[in-house]
Backbone as ProteinMPNN parsed JSONL, in Angstrom:
{"seq_chain_A": "XXXXXXXXXXXXXXXXXXXXXXXXXXXXXXXXXXXXXXXXXXXXXXXXXXXXXXXXXXXXXXXXXXXXXXXXXXXXXXXXXXXXXXXXXXXXXXXXXXXXXXXXXXXXXXXXXXXXXXXXXXXXXXXXXXXXXXXXXXXXXXXXXXXXXXXXXXXXXXXXXXXXXXXXXXXXXXXXXXXXXXXXXXXXXXXXXXXXXXXXXX", "coords_chain_A": {"N_chain_A": [[-15.758, -9.561, 23.323], [-17.653, -6.649, 22.384], [-18.751, -5.418, 19.123], [-17.937, -2.828, 19.173], [-15.8, -2.901, 20.816], [-16.295, -2.538, 23.539], [-16.175, 0.204, 24.017], [-13.505, 0.857, 24.206], [-11.933, 1.72, 22.149], [-11.21, 4.758, 20.551], [-11.961, 5.508, 18.035], [-14.875, 5.83, 16.096], [-17.428, 3.297, 15.794], [-18.431, 2.93, 13.202], [-16.371, 3.906, 11.636], [-14.365, 2.137, 12.351], [-15.405, -0.186, 11.196], [-15.349, 0.585, 8.508], [-12.626, 0.778, 7.967], [-11.568, -1.676, 8.81], [-13.225, -4.055, 9.892], [-15.39, -4.506, 8.065], [-14.171, -4.099, 5.677], [-12.66, -5.476, 2.812], [-10.483, -7.245, 0.529], [-10.874, -6.128, -2.719], [-12.058, -7.519, -5.741], [-13.352, -6.843, -8.012], [-14.612, -4.016, -9.774], [-16.613, -1.015, -10.188], [-17.233, 1.095, -13.084], [-16.676, 3.646, -12.368], [-14.526, 6.409, -12.282], [-11.332, 6.968, -10.621], [-10.077, 9.775, -9.185], [-7.27, 12.062, -9.593], [-7.282, 13.897, -7.543], [-8.522, 12.481, -5.46], [-6.597, 10.504, -4.939], [-4.463, 12.114, -4.137], [-5.575, 13.224, -1.811], [-5.744, 10.918, -0.253], [-3.014, 10.302, 0.027], [-2.147, 12.626, 1.349], [-3.239, 12.208, 3.817], [-2.184, 9.684, 4.768], [0.53, 10.037, 4.766], [1.408, 10.942, 7.174], [1.756, 8.841, 8.866], [3.762, 6.675, 11.007], [7.276, 5.939, 10.474], [10.527, 4.384, 10.507], [13.149, 6.534, 11.44], [11.753, 8.522, 10.211], [11.804, 7.965, 7.546], [10.902, 7.824, 4.099], [10.395, 5.767, 1.914], [8.548, 4.865, 0.042], [7.358, 4.706, -3.278], [5.093, 5.56, -5.834], [3.387, 4.56, -8.706], [0.977, 5.625, -10.854], [-1.222, 3.926, -12.857], [-2.896, 4.538, -15.665], [-3.381, 4.973, -18.46], [-4.27, 3.216, -21.502], [-2.147, 2.035, -22.838], [-0.14, 1.899, -20.867], [-1.475, 0.266, -19.104], [-1.54, -2.186, -20.482], [1.177, -2.77, -20.427], [1.479, -3.202, -17.721], [-0.331, -5.329, -17.108], [0.705, -7.55, -18.434], [2.662, -8.497, -16.779], [1.395, -9.482, -14.579], [0.241, -12.256, -12.587], [-1.68, -14.924, -14.01], [-4.153, -15.21, -12.713], [-4.602, -12.684, -11.811], [-4.703, -10.984, -13.937], [-7.093, -10.237, -15.414], [-8.749, -8.774, -13.6], [-7.059, -6.692, -13.038], [-6.803, -5.511, -15.519], [-9.349, -4.472, -15.779], [-9.747, -2.688, -13.703], [-10.48, 0.606, -12.431], [-8.284, 2.154, -11.673], [-4.893, 1.387, -11.294], [-2.182, 0.98, -9.081], [1.244, 0.886, -8.907], [3.416, 0.02, -6.463], [6.466, 0.783, -4.972], [9.641, 0.401, -3.27], [12.089, 2.781, -2.696], [15.47, 2.537, -2.879], [17.212, 4.6, -2.518], [16.21, 6.312, -0.653], [17.491, 7.523, 1.448], [18.742, 9.834, 0.647], [17.024, 11.91, 1.082], [16.917, 12.192, 3.796], [18.297, 14.232, 5.38], [16.503, 16.353, 5.137], [14.094, 15.183, 5.993], [14.601, 14.148, 8.503], [15.677, 16.095, 10.435], [16.675, 16.259, 13.03], [18.748, 14.541, 13.193], [20.591, 14.78, 10.875], [22.849, 13.581, 9.919], [22.328, 10.924, 9.696], [21.929, 10.004, 7.154], [24.471, 9.369, 6.148], [25.801, 8.151, 8.283], [24.207, 6.049, 9.234], [22.99, 4.918, 6.974], [24.759, 4.567, 4.871], [25.589, 2.144, 3.886], [24.525, -0.018, 1.382], [23.158, -2.455, 1.704], [21.979, -2.195, 4.227], [20.268, -0.075, 3.661], [18.562, -1.278, 1.773], [17.238, -3.228, 3.314], [15.914, -1.607, 5.215], [14.407, 0.028, 3.522], [12.646, -1.812, 2.366], [11.215, -2.756, 4.642], [10.07, -0.366, 5.737], [8.846, 0.68, 3.49], [6.934, -1.297, 3.1], [5.403, -0.885, 5.407], [4.381, 1.676, 4.758], [2.914, 0.973, 2.53], [0.862, -0.548, 3.719], [-0.367, 1.493, 5.206], [-1.256, 3.043, 3.072], [-3.236, 1.43, 1.906], [-5.156, 1.464, 3.946], [-5.734, 4.175, 3.82], [-6.961, 4.343, 1.318], [-9.323, 2.941, 1.875], [-10.348, 4.682, 3.804], [-11.098, 6.753, 2.209], [-13.438, 5.892, 1.184], [-13.233, 4.128, -0.868], [-12.402, 1.006, -2.506], [-9.766, -1.343, -2.106], [-7.586, -3.456, -3.908], [-5.088, -5.15, -3.173], [-2.185, -6.746, -4.477], [0.325, -9.216, -4.696], [0.865, -11.05, -6.504], [2.607, -11.285, -9.04], [5.111, -10.766, -11.586], [7.571, -9.479, -10.095], [10.172, -8.566, -10.559], [10.046, -8.19, -13.283], [8.166, -6.104, -13.36], [9.638, -4.134, -12.062], [11.715, -3.709, -13.931], [10.16, -2.806, -16.019], [8.966, -0.414, -15.149], [10.516, 0.975, -13.258], [13.765, 1.482, -11.724], [17.062, 0.046, -11.108], [17.386, 0.819, -8.518], [15.125, 0.412, -7.057], [12.577, -1.547, -5.428], [9.881, -3.452, -6.243], [6.868, -3.621, -4.484], [4.094, -4.205, -4.413], [1.045, -4.397, -6.329], [-1.771, -2.359, -6.454], [-5.109, -2.392, -7.025], [-7.687, 0.006, -7.443], [-10.855, 1.414, -6.674], [-14.452, 1.956, -6.887], [-16.251, -0.6, -5.348], [-17.623, -3.354, -7.157], [-20.766, -5.189, -7.292], [-20.176, -7.878, -7.023], [-17.725, -7.97, -5.757], [-16.364, -9.169, -3.652], [-14.69, -11.91, -2.013], [-15.622, -14.531, 0.292], [-15.433, -13.682, 3.76], [-12.429, -14.391, 5.363], [-11.021, -16.372, 8.071], [-9.485, -15.032, 11.078], [-6.659, -15.112, 13.274], [-7.16, -15.626, 16.768], [-6.852, -13.458, 19.631], [-5.394, -14.655, 21.788], [-3.778, -16.461, 20.467], [-1.901, -15.008, 19.272], [-0.804, -13.018, 20.945], [1.462, -12.985, 23.648], [2.729, -12.906, 27.018], [5.336, -11.746, 29.129]], "CA_chain_A": [[-15.948, -8.112, 23.245], [-18.641, -6.209, 21.416], [-18.2, -4.875, 17.884], [-17.341, -1.54, 19.486], [-14.731, -3.148, 21.772], [-16.692, -2.013, 24.843], [-15.808, 1.603, 24.14], [-12.079, 1.019, 24.463], [-11.324, 2.386, 21.002], [-11.767, 6.093, 20.39], [-12.523, 5.611, 16.699], [-16.267, 5.403, 16.082], [-17.624, 1.946, 15.277], [-18.6, 2.971, 11.752], [-15.042, 4.075, 11.053], [-13.683, 0.859, 12.545], [-15.917, -1.1, 10.174], [-14.893, 1.05, 7.198], [-11.193, 0.529, 7.802], [-11.125, -3.014, 9.176], [-14.104, -5.211, 10.008], [-16.188, -4.749, 6.862], [-13.323, -3.909, 4.494], [-12.01, -6.677, 2.288], [-9.817, -7.069, -0.754], [-11.827, -6.082, -3.832], [-11.625, -8.203, -6.961], [-14.106, -6.295, -9.146], [-14.914, -2.614, -9.535], [-17.476, -0.34, -11.153], [-16.49, 1.899, -14.056], [-16.486, 5.007, -11.855], [-13.085, 6.705, -12.233], [-10.675, 7.44, -9.409], [-9.438, 11.017, -9.608], [-5.989, 12.436, -8.997], [-7.565, 14.58, -6.284], [-8.767, 11.455, -4.448], [-5.322, 9.883, -4.594], [-3.685, 13.077, -3.364], [-6.172, 13.305, -0.478], [-5.317, 9.711, 0.453], [-1.604, 10.451, 0.406], [-2.009, 13.702, 2.328], [-3.602, 11.634, 5.11], [-1.351, 8.574, 5.247], [1.948, 10.414, 4.84], [1.741, 11.257, 8.559], [1.936, 7.619, 9.651], [5.163, 6.565, 11.43], [8.293, 5.06, 9.907], [11.822, 4.511, 11.155], [13.897, 7.72, 11.02], [10.861, 9.294, 9.339], [12.139, 7.695, 6.144], [9.733, 7.701, 3.234], [10.889, 5.102, 0.715], [7.502, 4.424, -0.882], [7.143, 5.408, -4.54], [3.848, 5.05, -6.399], [3.156, 4.829, -10.12], [-0.438, 5.504, -11.212], [-1.368, 3.341, -14.194], [-4.201, 4.937, -16.172], [-3.549, 4.878, -19.912], [-4.423, 1.86, -22.043], [-0.82, 1.503, -23.155], [0.523, 1.555, -19.61], [-2.212, -0.867, -18.539], [-1.041, -3.386, -21.154], [2.517, -3.031, -19.907], [1.314, -3.725, -16.369], [-1.059, -6.602, -17.066], [1.528, -8.664, -18.932], [3.517, -8.986, -15.693], [0.585, -10.032, -13.495], [-0.108, -13.667, -12.683], [-2.898, -15.106, -14.794], [-5.329, -15.002, -11.86], [-4.735, -11.257, -11.513], [-4.669, -10.187, -15.173], [-8.381, -9.667, -15.835], [-9.214, -7.744, -12.67], [-6.179, -5.533, -13.187], [-7.163, -4.865, -16.784], [-10.661, -3.83, -15.665], [-9.814, -1.75, -12.58], [-10.415, 2.018, -12.829], [-6.93, 2.642, -11.443], [-3.934, 0.489, -10.655], [-1.012, 1.683, -8.567], [2.402, 0.038, -8.652], [4.098, 0.594, -5.315], [7.84, 0.301, -4.877], [10.516, 1.006, -2.274], [13.252, 3.443, -3.288], [16.659, 2.276, -2.077], [17.927, 5.856, -2.306], [15.411, 7.168, 0.225], [18.352, 8.209, 2.416], [19.14, 11.145, 0.14], [16.087, 12.895, 1.608], [16.887, 12.178, 5.255], [18.608, 15.51, 6.031], [15.273, 17.146, 5.164], [13.017, 14.493, 6.689], [14.99, 13.819, 9.874], [16.666, 17.145, 10.737], [17.281, 16.09, 14.355], [19.969, 13.75, 12.998], [20.793, 14.764, 9.424], [23.99, 12.727, 9.582], [21.87, 9.542, 9.52], [22.101, 9.666, 5.734], [25.79, 8.774, 5.927], [26.241, 7.363, 9.434], [23.399, 4.835, 9.371], [22.499, 4.348, 5.727], [25.748, 4.564, 3.795], [25.675, 0.774, 3.371], [23.348, -0.309, 0.568], [22.397, -3.572, 2.266], [21.165, -1.631, 5.293], [19.203, 0.701, 3.027], [17.6, -2.181, 1.147], [16.428, -3.82, 4.373], [15.032, -0.585, 5.781], [13.461, 0.472, 2.492], [11.614, -2.838, 2.233], [10.383, -2.761, 5.84], [9.296, 0.858, 5.878], [7.983, 0.765, 2.323], [5.789, -2.176, 3.358], [4.561, -0.156, 6.347], [3.672, 2.719, 4.031], [1.929, 0.289, 1.693], [-0.285, -0.834, 4.574], [-1.056, 2.761, 5.477], [-1.915, 3.477, 1.846], [-4.463, 0.642, 1.766], [-6.122, 2.019, 4.897], [-6.145, 5.464, 3.297], [-7.925, 4.079, 0.247], [-10.584, 2.606, 2.539], [-10.845, 5.887, 4.46], [-11.682, 7.591, 1.162], [-14.667, 5.266, 0.707], [-12.917, 3.302, -2.033], [-11.95, -0.347, -2.201], [-8.42, -1.647, -2.563], [-7.285, -4.837, -4.234], [-3.632, -5.306, -3.196], [-1.726, -8.016, -5.04], [1.75, -9.48, -4.89], [0.934, -12.091, -7.524], [3.107, -10.676, -10.268], [6.555, -10.841, -11.82], [8.028, -8.236, -9.495], [11.369, -8.106, -11.252], [9.586, -7.672, -14.562], [7.564, -4.803, -13.106], [10.712, -3.176, -11.794], [12.369, -3.383, -15.197], [9.206, -2.124, -16.878], [8.526, 0.89, -14.688], [11.396, 1.631, -12.296], [15.196, 1.322, -11.972], [17.721, -0.895, -10.207], [17.367, 1.347, -7.159], [13.786, 0.224, -6.51], [12.022, -2.889, -5.274], [8.426, -3.409, -6.325], [6.258, -4.24, -3.318], [2.745, -4.701, -4.692], [0.151, -3.646, -7.209], [-3.05, -2.167, -5.781], [-6.232, -1.902, -7.825], [-8.492, 0.914, -6.627], [-12.092, 1.899, -7.277], [-15.685, 1.626, -6.182], [-16.443, -2.046, -5.516], [-18.802, -3.873, -7.843], [-21.609, -6.016, -6.424], [-19.545, -9.182, -6.808], [-16.314, -7.635, -5.55], [-15.722, -9.791, -2.499], [-14.74, -13.31, -1.619], [-16.098, -14.659, 1.665], [-14.492, -13.271, 4.798], [-11.59, -15.485, 5.856], [-10.821, -16.256, 9.521], [-8.291, -14.406, 11.638], [-6.217, -15.707, 14.534], [-7.657, -14.985, 17.968], [-5.876, -12.71, 20.423], [-4.548, -15.52, 22.581], [-2.842, -17.194, 19.623], [-0.93, -14.043, 18.738], [-0.156, -12.259, 22.008], [1.923, -13.639, 24.876], [3.217, -11.93, 27.996], [6.452, -12.221, 29.964]], "C_chain_A": [[-17.016, -7.778, 22.205], [-17.953, -5.688, 20.176], [-17.516, -3.547, 18.13], [-16.206, -1.676, 20.502], [-15.004, -2.494, 23.117], [-16.236, -0.581, 25.06], [-14.337, 1.855, 24.36], [-11.336, 1.686, 23.309], [-12.002, 3.726, 20.783], [-12.408, 6.291, 19.021], [-13.949, 5.088, 16.703], [-16.414, 4.054, 15.387], [-17.755, 1.933, 13.761], [-17.256, 3.119, 11.051], [-14.21, 2.81, 11.211], [-14.102, -0.141, 11.47], [-15.377, -0.729, 8.796], [-13.443, 0.669, 6.948], [-10.813, -0.936, 7.963], [-12.204, -4.089, 9.035], [-14.89, -5.517, 8.74], [-15.383, -4.593, 5.575], [-12.677, -5.224, 4.095], [-11.327, -6.347, 0.972], [-10.843, -7.147, -1.876], [-11.228, -6.743, -5.06], [-12.364, -7.723, -8.198], [-14.57, -4.89, -8.774], [-15.934, -2.116, -10.553], [-16.601, 0.454, -12.117], [-16.213, 3.32, -13.566], [-14.993, 5.31, -11.709], [-12.625, 7.113, -10.847], [-9.832, 8.642, -9.803], [-8.069, 11.208, -8.969], [-6.202, 13.11, -7.65], [-7.833, 13.583, -5.16], [-7.463, 10.811, -3.989], [-4.468, 10.842, -3.768], [-4.237, 13.219, -1.953], [-5.776, 12.098, 0.366], [-3.881, 9.862, 0.931], [-1.424, 11.514, 1.48], [-2.447, 13.276, 3.724], [-2.538, 10.66, 5.598], [0.126, 8.934, 5.35], [2.384, 10.716, 6.272], [1.978, 10.019, 9.408], [3.426, 7.367, 9.915], [5.992, 5.585, 10.607], [9.584, 5.277, 10.686], [12.595, 5.689, 10.574], [13.06, 8.657, 10.138], [11.201, 9.091, 7.866], [10.872, 7.438, 5.35], [10.151, 7.082, 1.894], [9.822, 4.768, -0.321], [7.428, 5.327, -2.106], [5.956, 4.756, -5.231], [3.692, 5.505, -7.839], [1.686, 4.584, -10.425], [-0.552, 5.032, -12.651], [-2.785, 3.637, -14.684], [-4.377, 4.657, -17.662], [-3.656, 3.423, -20.355], [-3.062, 1.229, -22.322], [-0.084, 1.075, -21.895], [-0.154, 0.35, -18.961], [-1.74, -2.176, -19.183], [0.336, -3.764, -20.641], [2.46, -3.624, -18.51], [0.753, -5.138, -16.383], [-0.185, -7.772, -17.498], [2.436, -9.248, -17.848], [2.729, -9.597, -14.537], [0.403, -11.539, -13.678], [-1.448, -13.786, -13.396], [-4.156, -14.817, -13.975], [-5.591, -13.537, -11.558], [-4.833, -10.378, -12.76], [-5.999, -9.484, -15.447], [-8.831, -8.559, -14.899], [-8.33, -6.504, -12.71], [-6.499, -4.78, -14.468], [-8.444, -4.054, -16.666], [-10.74, -2.769, -14.568], [-9.749, -0.305, -13.079], [-9.017, 2.607, -12.693], [-6.111, 1.538, -10.813], [-2.718, 1.307, -10.244], [0.085, 0.653, -8.312], [3.219, 0.721, -7.567], [5.462, -0.056, -5.148], [8.572, 1.016, -3.75], [11.759, 1.538, -2.974], [14.455, 3.233, -2.377], [17.469, 3.534, -1.804], [17.121, 6.844, -1.463], [16.286, 8.026, 1.139], [18.79, 9.588, 1.952], [18.247, 12.254, 0.691], [16.122, 13.017, 3.126], [17.304, 13.495, 5.905], [17.403, 16.438, 6.116], [14.217, 16.507, 6.058], [13.323, 14.223, 8.154], [16.05, 14.808, 10.35], [17.283, 17.032, 12.121], [18.577, 15.278, 14.282], [20.245, 13.655, 11.503], [21.944, 13.865, 8.987], [23.579, 11.269, 9.38], [22.036, 9.083, 8.083], [23.417, 8.917, 5.505], [26.227, 7.856, 7.066], [25.521, 6.022, 9.49], [23.172, 4.139, 8.035], [23.49, 4.424, 4.57], [25.842, 3.197, 3.13], [24.393, 0.415, 2.634], [22.514, -1.442, 1.151], [21.485, -3.101, 3.394], [19.991, -0.858, 4.699], [18.146, -0.206, 2.413], [16.667, -2.794, 2.182], [15.435, -2.812, 4.922], [14.004, -0.097, 4.769], [12.332, -0.531, 2.332], [10.66, -2.803, 3.423], [9.479, -1.53, 5.892], [8.422, 1.134, 4.659], [6.75, -0.107, 2.493], [4.846, -1.554, 4.383], [3.727, 0.897, 5.615], [2.626, 2.137, 3.083], [0.672, -0.032, 2.501], [-1.076, 0.42, 4.903], [-1.838, 3.229, 4.247], [-3.235, 2.728, 1.653], [-5.539, 1.161, 2.713], [-6.619, 3.387, 4.434], [-7.152, 5.334, 2.171], [-9.289, 3.775, 0.854], [-11.197, 3.841, 3.206], [-11.503, 6.831, 3.472], [-12.988, 7.011, 0.622], [-14.471, 4.448, -0.55], [-12.488, 1.916, -1.567], [-10.571, -0.553, -2.807], [-8.297, -3.141, -2.842], [-5.782, -5.022, -4.324], [-3.228, -6.696, -3.671], [-0.205, -8.061, -5.051], [1.948, -10.597, -5.914], [1.309, -11.518, -8.872], [4.587, -10.975, -10.399], [7.143, -9.516, -11.345], [9.273, -7.683, -10.181], [11.011, -7.55, -12.623], [8.944, -6.304, -14.418], [8.63, -3.753, -12.826], [11.388, -2.745, -13.078], [11.461, -2.561, -16.104], [9.002, -0.664, -16.468], [9.521, 1.655, -13.815], [12.863, 1.437, -12.706], [15.759, 0.299, -10.997], [17.678, -0.441, -8.757], [16.0, 1.236, -6.498], [13.48, -1.265, -6.353], [10.508, -2.775, -5.304], [7.837, -4.221, -5.172], [4.91, -4.885, -3.628], [2.105, -3.858, -5.783], [-1.184, -3.561, -6.489], [-4.063, -1.625, -6.777], [-7.158, -1.101, -6.917], [-9.741, 1.324, -7.389], [-13.275, 1.669, -6.368], [-15.967, 0.141, -6.4], [-17.711, -2.372, -6.283], [-19.576, -4.782, -6.891], [-20.947, -7.354, -6.087], [-18.058, -9.024, -6.483], [-15.602, -8.54, -4.561], [-15.746, -11.317, -2.537], [-15.285, -13.353, -0.187], [-15.005, -14.237, 2.647], [-13.743, -14.487, 5.328], [-11.292, -15.285, 7.34], [-9.512, -15.572, 9.881], [-7.929, -15.123, 12.938], [-6.784, -14.92, 15.711], [-6.496, -14.383, 18.761], [-4.883, -13.63, 21.13], [-3.551, -16.332, 21.778], [-1.766, -16.295, 19.032], [-0.114, -13.393, 19.846], [0.233, -13.179, 23.17], [2.477, -12.548, 25.783], [4.324, -12.541, 28.805], [6.593, -11.317, 31.174]], "O_chain_A": [[-17.246, -8.54, 21.266], [-16.733, -5.526, 20.154], [-16.611, -3.169, 17.386], [-15.703, -0.668, 20.998], [-14.099, -1.966, 23.762], [-15.938, -0.197, 26.191], [-13.955, 2.981, 24.677], [-10.218, 2.167, 23.491], [-13.229, 3.821, 20.826], [-13.289, 7.135, 18.858], [-14.213, 4.019, 17.253], [-15.627, 3.709, 14.506], [-17.247, 1.025, 13.103], [-17.031, 2.526, 9.996], [-13.443, 2.449, 10.318], [-13.269, -0.849, 10.905], [-14.996, -1.599, 8.013], [-13.08, 0.28, 5.838], [-9.858, -1.402, 7.342], [-12.11, -4.944, 8.154], [-15.039, -6.685, 8.38], [-15.873, -4.925, 4.496], [-12.207, -5.985, 4.941], [-11.569, -5.295, 0.379], [-11.592, -8.119, -1.973], [-10.054, -6.555, -5.379], [-12.047, -8.14, -9.312], [-14.881, -4.609, -7.616], [-16.104, -2.697, -11.625], [-15.378, 0.479, -11.982], [-15.586, 4.109, -14.272], [-14.271, 4.542, -11.073], [-13.417, 7.546, -10.011], [-8.962, 8.532, -10.667], [-7.75, 10.601, -7.947], [-5.412, 12.927, -6.724], [-7.416, 13.81, -4.024], [-7.253, 10.6, -2.794], [-3.821, 10.427, -2.807], [-3.47, 13.323, -0.996], [-5.504, 12.233, 1.559], [-3.567, 9.586, 2.089], [-0.643, 11.331, 2.413], [-2.071, 13.91, 4.71], [-2.042, 10.793, 6.717], [0.895, 8.197, 5.967], [3.579, 10.745, 6.565], [2.368, 10.142, 10.569], [4.268, 7.799, 9.128], [5.502, 4.567, 10.119], [9.71, 6.245, 11.436], [12.689, 5.83, 9.355], [13.607, 9.484, 9.408], [10.916, 9.953, 7.035], [9.894, 6.902, 5.871], [10.249, 7.773, 0.88], [10.157, 4.421, -1.453], [7.434, 6.552, -1.99], [5.825, 3.532, -5.217], [3.846, 6.685, -8.152], [1.198, 3.464, -10.274], [-0.03, 5.675, -13.562], [-3.754, 3.063, -14.187], [-5.422, 4.155, -18.077], [-3.19, 2.516, -19.665], [-2.853, 0.042, -22.073], [0.527, 0.007, -21.862], [0.508, -0.484, -18.343], [-1.563, -3.173, -18.484], [0.63, -4.943, -20.442], [3.295, -4.454, -18.151], [1.3, -6.037, -15.744], [-0.329, -8.875, -16.971], [2.925, -10.369, -17.985], [3.318, -10.165, -13.618], [0.412, -12.034, -14.805], [-2.252, -12.854, -13.384], [-5.115, -14.243, -14.491], [-6.677, -13.18, -11.1], [-5.024, -9.167, -12.653], [-6.029, -8.276, -15.683], [-9.257, -7.502, -15.364], [-8.795, -5.395, -12.447], [-6.468, -3.55, -14.495], [-8.614, -3.059, -17.37], [-11.716, -2.02, -14.514], [-9.042, -0.018, -14.045], [-8.609, 3.452, -13.491], [-6.574, 0.839, -9.911], [-2.283, 2.207, -10.963], [-0.121, -0.324, -7.592], [3.661, 1.858, -7.731], [5.594, -1.279, -5.18], [8.174, 2.102, -3.328], [12.4, 0.828, -3.749], [14.463, 3.696, -1.237], [18.337, 3.524, -0.93], [17.322, 8.056, -1.548], [15.885, 9.112, 1.555], [19.169, 10.425, 2.771], [18.665, 13.41, 0.761], [15.426, 13.862, 3.69], [16.709, 13.863, 6.918], [17.288, 17.223, 7.058], [13.522, 17.205, 6.797], [12.406, 14.084, 8.963], [17.182, 14.421, 10.637], [18.318, 17.648, 12.377], [19.399, 15.324, 15.197], [20.146, 12.575, 10.921], [22.01, 13.44, 7.834], [24.393, 10.458, 8.94], [22.26, 7.9, 7.827], [23.46, 7.945, 4.751], [26.946, 6.885, 6.834], [26.134, 4.988, 9.757], [23.162, 2.91, 7.967], [23.089, 4.351, 3.408], [26.142, 3.104, 1.94], [23.3, 0.529, 3.189], [21.285, -1.393, 1.096], [20.347, -3.557, 3.505], [18.86, -0.971, 5.172], [16.953, 0.076, 2.523], [15.458, -2.876, 1.967], [14.253, -3.118, 5.078], [12.855, 0.163, 5.126], [11.176, -0.138, 2.178], [9.442, -2.819, 3.246], [8.267, -1.649, 6.07], [7.368, 1.758, 4.784], [5.652, 0.276, 2.088], [3.627, -1.673, 4.254], [2.519, 0.999, 5.826], [1.576, 2.74, 2.863], [-0.445, 0.182, 2.032], [-2.307, 0.412, 4.882], [-2.947, 3.748, 4.37], [-4.24, 3.332, 1.277], [-6.701, 1.285, 2.327], [-7.787, 3.723, 4.63], [-8.092, 6.125, 2.077], [-10.302, 4.3, 0.392], [-12.413, 4.026, 3.179], [-12.368, 7.623, 3.847], [-13.582, 7.575, -0.297], [-15.44, 4.109, -1.228], [-12.244, 1.692, -0.382], [-10.248, -0.018, -3.867], [-8.831, -3.974, -2.111], [-5.235, -5.051, -5.426], [-3.851, -7.695, -3.311], [0.461, -7.077, -5.373], [3.074, -11.033, -6.155], [0.458, -11.292, -9.732], [5.236, -11.387, -9.437], [7.205, -8.548, -12.103], [9.406, -6.473, -10.36], [11.594, -6.564, -13.074], [9.152, -5.431, -15.261], [8.535, -2.619, -13.297], [11.612, -1.555, -13.298], [11.935, -1.72, -16.867], [8.88, 0.216, -17.32], [9.383, 2.866, -13.649], [13.165, 1.25, -13.885], [15.034, -0.247, -10.166], [17.913, -1.245, -7.855], [15.743, 1.893, -5.489], [14.042, -2.114, -7.044], [9.919, -2.076, -4.48], [8.248, -5.353, -4.917], [4.621, -5.984, -3.157], [2.565, -2.763, -6.108], [-1.68, -4.562, -5.971], [-3.894, -0.528, -7.31], [-7.39, -1.475, -5.767], [-9.697, 1.553, -8.598], [-13.124, 1.241, -5.223], [-15.924, -0.327, -7.537], [-18.749, -1.741, -6.084], [-19.092, -5.106, -5.807], [-21.138, -7.892, -4.997], [-17.236, -9.847, -6.887], [-14.379, -8.674, -4.611], [-16.696, -11.928, -3.027], [-15.393, -12.316, 0.466], [-13.814, -14.413, 2.39], [-14.354, -15.49, 5.697], [-11.307, -14.153, 7.824], [-8.566, -15.54, 9.094], [-8.798, -15.674, 13.614], [-6.877, -13.694, 15.658], [-5.334, -14.75, 18.585], [-3.674, -13.407, 21.074], [-2.578, -16.841, 22.334], [-0.837, -16.766, 18.374], [1.1, -13.229, 19.724], [-0.547, -14.024, 23.611], [2.668, -11.408, 25.359], [4.272, -13.724, 29.14], [7.471, -11.536, 32.009]]}, "name": "protein", "num_of_chains": 1, "seq": "XXXXXXXXXXXXXXXXXXXXXXXXXXXXXXXXXXXXXXXXXXXXXXXXXXXXXXXXXXXXXXXXXXXXXXXXXXXXXXXXXXXXXXXXXXXXXXXXXXXXXXXXXXXXXXXXXXXXXXXXXXXXXXXXXXXXXXXXXXXXXXXXXXXXXXXXXXXXXXXXXXXXXXXXXXXXXXXXXXXXXXXXXXXXXXXXXXXXXXXXXX"}
């Protein structure tokens, strides 16, 4: 197929490249700041993406101050410390196990889901992780849609991050560095599995 998928995708080729083909994980950023307005615009876009029961377990902590940055960096793996220390903005993303408290508002077609489906904590933990991870993926695409680069990382002491910034009712999913990419921001593009190795038909 051509880069434009023979016209089968409605999204323009330039947008496809921005979100997927030319986008990569950034490891270095310029000093240009990332504003609260940019982050809000990103969220106001990606909040419409689908989740199960319209649940919205994702919680995001913006790390800007020097003191908070030190608290964050100490929990990152050594390979991730320097780039996190230098990023214009880092976001710690977590899943809230008590997301169900908002379901009567978020899923009014079945407000009883809060108690009928999600009364059991184990069920909530599983769903919060799955749907929080979905929202994390949407957030990364939103960062790219804003013309910024994202550096998502799971190389960290997640339990340490939870204790540092959240409560027992949260699970840290990832840390995402955000900013304008520096000239040396990228590693080489890594291969992806071809269609036939992923999709089967019955």
